N, C-alpha and C positions, 0 to 999 in steps of 0.2 A: 504494500500500500504506500502511496505517495501523497503528501499533503503540502499545501502552501497556504500562507496566511497573508491577507491584505488588510492593512489597518485603514478602516474607513473613517474613524474618529478616535479620540482617546478612549472612548467607551464602547466602540463597536468594531467588530472585525468580520471579515469574510474568509471562510475556509474553502479551499478547493481541494477535493479529495478524489484521488483516482484509485480504484480497487481492481487489481488484476482479476480476470474472470475465474482463474483457478481457485481464488479465495472465496468465490461464491458457491463452489461445489458442495460443501457441507450443507449450506442453506438450501440449495436446489434439491439435494437428496431429501432433506427434511420436508420441503414443500411437496415433493411428489408423494411422500408417505402420508402426509396430512390429507392431501386431496384424494388419495386412493381410499382413505377411510370414509370419505364423504360422498362418493359417487357409486352408483350401481351400473355395472357394465355386464351385459349377458356373456356368459362363458367364463367369467372371472369372479373369484370370491372377493368380498369386500376387503379392502386393504392389500389385495394382491394384484392390482391392476398395473401392468408395466408402464414405464414412463412414455414409451412411444404411443401407447393407446391413449394415455391421458392427454398427450399433445394433440391427438386427433379429436378426442371427445370434448376436451375443455379448452384447449389452446395453450400454446407455449407461453403466451403473454401472461396468462393468469399465474403460471408457475413462477415466471420471472418476477412478477409483482410481489408474490409471497416471499420469495427469496430476498428481494430488495428490502422489503419491510423488516426483515430479520437482520440483514447485514448493515444497513445504513446507521442505525443507532450505535452499533458496536464500533464501526469505523469512525463515526463522529466523535465518540468518547476517546478513542485512541488518538485521533488528530488533535484533540484538545490537550492531551497529555504530551504529545510530541512537541507542540508549540507553546507549552507552558501557559495556557489560557484558562482563566477561571470564569465560567459563564455565570451571568446574573439573571438570565431569563431563558425561556424556551427558544430554540433556534428556528429560523425560517429556512427550511430545507427544500432544495429544488434539484431533481435529477436532470442534469444537463446533457448527459451522453450515455446511451446504452446500446452497445453492439453485441449481439448474441455471440457467445463463445469468444469474445475479444476483451471488452472492458466495460467498466461502469464508472461514471464520473458524476459527482454531485457537488453542489455548493451549499454552504450553511452560513447564513448571516446571523449574528448573535451579539447581544449586549454583553460586554465583558468587564471584569474588574480592571480598573485603570492601573497603570504602573505608578507607584508612589515612591517618591524619594523621602524616606523618613527624616523628619527634623530631629534635632537633639531633644531627648526626652529625659535626661538625667539632671536637668537644672530647672525644672518647672516650678512655678510659684503660683499661689492663689491666696485669696483673702476670703474669710467667711465671717458671719455675724458672731458677736459675743454670745456666750451662754448667759442668759438671764432668766431667773425664776422670780417673778414678782409676787408680792402679797396677793394681788388679784388672781394670779394663776393658782396659788394655794387655796384661796377662798373658793374659786370655781370648782376645784376638785373636792373640797370638803362639802360644798353644797350638793354636788352630784351624789356624794355618799349619803348625805342626809336624805335626799329624795328617795334613795333605795329603802330607807327605814321610815318614810313618811306614812301618815295615815290619811284617809279620805273620809270626810263627813258630809252628808247631804245638807244643803242650805236652801232656804226659801227666798231666793233673790235672783235677779237677772245675772247672766253669765258675765264674768269679768276676766280680763287677761290673766292667765296663769291658773284658772280654774280647770277642773276636769269635768267632762260631760259624758254621759252615756247616751249615744245617739244612733239613729238609723239614717242611712243614706240611700238614695235611689236616683239613678240618672236616666233621663229620657231624651229622645231626639224626635222632633215632629210628632210628639204624643206617644211614641212607641218606646217601651222599656229597652234599655241597652243591656244586652246579655253580659253577665259577669260584672256589672257595675252597680251592685246592690249589696249593702252590708247591714246587719242588724245587731243591736246591743253592743256597739263598739265603744270602748273607753278611749277618750282622746283628750290631750292637754291643749287647751286653747292658747294659741301663740307659738306652738311648737313649729308649725309650718311643715313643708315637705310632703303634703298630701294632695290637696286640690287648691288651685288658686281661687281665692275668694271665700274659702271655707271659714277661716278665722274671722274675717270681717262679718260674715253672715251670722256666726254664732254669738258674737258680742252683743249683749243686751237681750238675748232670748231667755225665756224662762222655761222650766219643766212643763211639758205638755204642748209647747208651741212648735209650729212648723214654718219653714221659710224656704223659698225657691230662689236660687241664684244661677247665673250662667258661668260656666267654667269650661275647661278643656281637659279631656282625659289624657293621661300620659302613657297609656298602654292599650292594647287591643286593636280592633279593626278601625276604630274611630279616633285613633290618636291624633291630637292636634286639631280636632274639630269641636265646634261649640256644641255643648249639651246643656240641658236644664237639669240642675241637681236639687232635689228636695231633701232638706235636712230637718229631722224632727228630734227634739231633745226630750229624753225620758227622765234624766236626773242631772242636777247641777251639784258638783261636789267641790269642796274647798280642801286644799292640801295643807296639812299641818306638819311642819318640819320639826324634828326633835332639836332640843337645845344643844349647842356645841359645848358639852361639859364632860367631866370624867365619866359619868354614867354612859353617855353616848359612845365615848371611846371604847369602853369595856363591852358595850353591846355590838359595836360595828367592827371591832378589830381585836388583835391580841394584846393591845396596849392598855395600861391602867389609867393613864391620864391623857387629857386632850392635848397637852404639850408634846407628849411622846408621839401621838398620832400625827400632829401637825408637822413635827420634824421628819417623820417617816414620809409623809406626803411630799414635803419639799425635796427630800433626798431622791425619791422615785422620779419626781419631775426633772430633777437635775440629770439623772441617768438618761431619761428620755431625750432631754435637750442635747446631751453629749452624743447620743446616737444620731440625732438630726444634724448636728454640726459635722459629724464625721461623714454622713451621707452627702451633705452639702460640699464638704471638702473634696470628696471623691469626684463629684460632678464638676466642680470648679477646676480641678486639675485636668480632667478630660477636656473641658472646654478650652483650657489654656493650650493644650496640645493641638486641638482641632484648629485653633486660631493661627497656628504656626504654618499651616500648609493649605494649599488650594487643591482640593480633590474634585475632579469632574465626575458627575454622576449621570447615568442615563435617565432621560425624562420619564420613561415608562416605569423605571424602578422607583423614582421619587413619587410619581402619581400613585403607584400601588401602596407605598408606605403611608402616604397622606390619607388615602382612603381607609386603610386598615386602622390608623390611629383615630380618625373621626368616628368610624363605626364603633370602636372600643369606647370612646367617650360617650357616644349616644347610648350605648348599652348600660354604662355605669349610671348615666343620668336617669334612664328608665327605671333601673333598680331603685334609685333614690327618690323616684316620684317627681322628677324635674323635667321640664321641657328645655330644649336648647335655648329658646327665648328667655326663659326664667334664669337659666345658667348665665347667659351673656349679661343679663341685667344685674345679676348678683356680682359678677366679675367686673362690671363696668366696661365691657368690651362691645364693639360692634362686630357684626358677622365678618366683615372684611379683616378686622384686626385679628379675630380668632383664626381665620383661614391662613393669614400671614404667619402667625405664631406656629400654627400646626405644621405648615410647610417647613419653617425654619427648624423646628424640633425634628421633623422627619429627616431633613438633610443632615443635621448634626448627628443623629443616631446612625445613619448609614455610613457617614464619614468615620465616626468613631469605631464602628465595627471593622471597617477596612484597615484603619490604622492599628487597632489592637491585634487584628489577624497578622499584620505585617510584623509587629513587635514580637508576637508569639513565635512566628516563623524564624525571625532573626535571632532571637534568644533561645531558640530550641526548647520552648516550653512544652512539656508533656503532661499527661495526667495519669493518675493511678486508678485502678479498677474501683477502689474504695471511694474515690472522689466522684466517679460517675454514679455509683450507687447512691451516695449522699445527695447528689444533684437531682437524680430522678425522684428520690423521696421528697425533697424540698419542692420540686415542681409539682408533684402530685398533691402535696398538702396545700400549696397555693391555689390550685384549681379545684380543691375539694374532692379529689378522686382517690380511690384505693391505690396505693403505691404499686402493687403487683399488676393490677389492671392497666395502670398508666404505663408501666414498663413494657408490658406485653404489646400495647398499642404502639409504643415507640419502636420496638423491634420489628413488629409486623409491617409497619409502614416506612421502614428505613429512615427514621428520624434520629437515630443515635449519632450520626455524624454532626447533626445540628447541635445536639446536646454537648458533644465533645467540643465543638467550636465555641459554644457559650462559656464552658468552663475555662478554656484556654484564654479567651478574651478577659474573663474575670481575673485570672491569675496575672495576666499582663497588666491589667489596670491596677491591681493591688501592688504590683512591683513598682510601677511608676509613681503611684500615690505615696508609697512609703519612702521613696527617694526624693519627693518634692518638698519644697518649703511652703508650709501652710501656716498662716498667721490669722488671728482673729482681728476684729476691727480695732481693738486696743493695742495691737502689736505683739500679743503673746503668741508663742509657738504652739501650734495645735498638734498634739501627739496622736498618731493614727495606728497604734499598735493593735487596735481591735478590728482592723480590716481583715476579713477572712480571705483564705486563698481563692475562693470563687468570686471575689469582688464584692460580696455583700458585707454589711457592717454587723459586727458582733457586739454583745454587751461587754463593756470594759470589765476586766477581771477584778473582783474586789480583793482586798487584802485583809488578813486576820492578824491582829497584833503587829501590823507593820511588816511582817516577814512572810508568812505562809499564804499562798494564794488560795482562794476559795475554789473547791473542786466542783462546785455546781456548774453544769454545762452552761455555756454562754447562750443568751438569747440572740436571735437574729432579727434584723429589720428586713422589710421587703426590698428586693433588688429593684433599682431604678435604671431604666435604659437611658 
């Protein structure tokens, strides 16, 4: 087999592949056997029809097509290896020459990974926000804990913000009930939001036994985004009574004896969470610093695919949260155009980051151990809420293991450059990143006992951010 490559652009190449006819012989033999199993010819048993009879009955062209369909993918893959090309999409293949018993020639145009000259990555620097745990942060956590131990009592007055109501909801459109848009006896905290636009406003001022109709839009189902009429009726109005923040509450809600001890523990846990957030921000900032050092061309089709996938993921998350895109944009203070621009920028940065980390992993000969792959599979399964064994079986059956291996190698490359980078907070203090795990995720900083011995409790991990 001979192959030649023509560079059409930094991200697109055209392969011309010539396959000697003798290399088609195994595929031709297989094609004859397959066709022989599919046809009935008088005087011959099924599967025993000679090639010359198949040529007369079916045609030599059908056999050649079957053989070509078998040979071309293999020849294409071999040509990619010969020319050291990494495809980023499916190729456009065209058979340009086929001479029976002589030769086969085809071309393949494909988007490819661009050649990248790696910038220096052993002197990167980044700045992240200071770690701050305010009194308001602590109060918010304590109030959330108080709510878990709160009691509800019925009141004979109109609904006020912060009250709980027991309510029924029913949506209709043009007088017809909307299937799946009806709930009964639901407890809801007024002012919580995140359910239906206009619900909180409708509930305020209502009393038990009253009903009101308002217009809203559903966030799921066949009528998502369409106006519907929602009837809400209130069965009970309840006032929430929070326990006092005292030693009795500390003993009821925790393992601590005093409210002071509980408050200190809340502050410490918030600090650990802030450190994880800071470490994750440092990781992302270092990668952004690397990306800013190089201009990597990307195929438009690849960018479009990533942009679409990211938007679809955001829309799914909003649907789960009971939000529409319009409500999300309003909450973020963004226009749709600004959202789309940010989405494309993040998509491009993600793709460039993957390419750079792959190159670093290749240059530094970063490998992985079987145990690392197993841990990564378990983590990915947990993140998606799947059984680890079922997830692993799916990955193996659909040949996704190379993708998982690539993810781990990128994570290890990222951990390597982050640990060698200089990261400071806004106050100029050096940020230690020893809790960056080998797969690129952030682990809980290891606590110390008596200043010497490390705590043997396994470190917690935060979610990986692309």
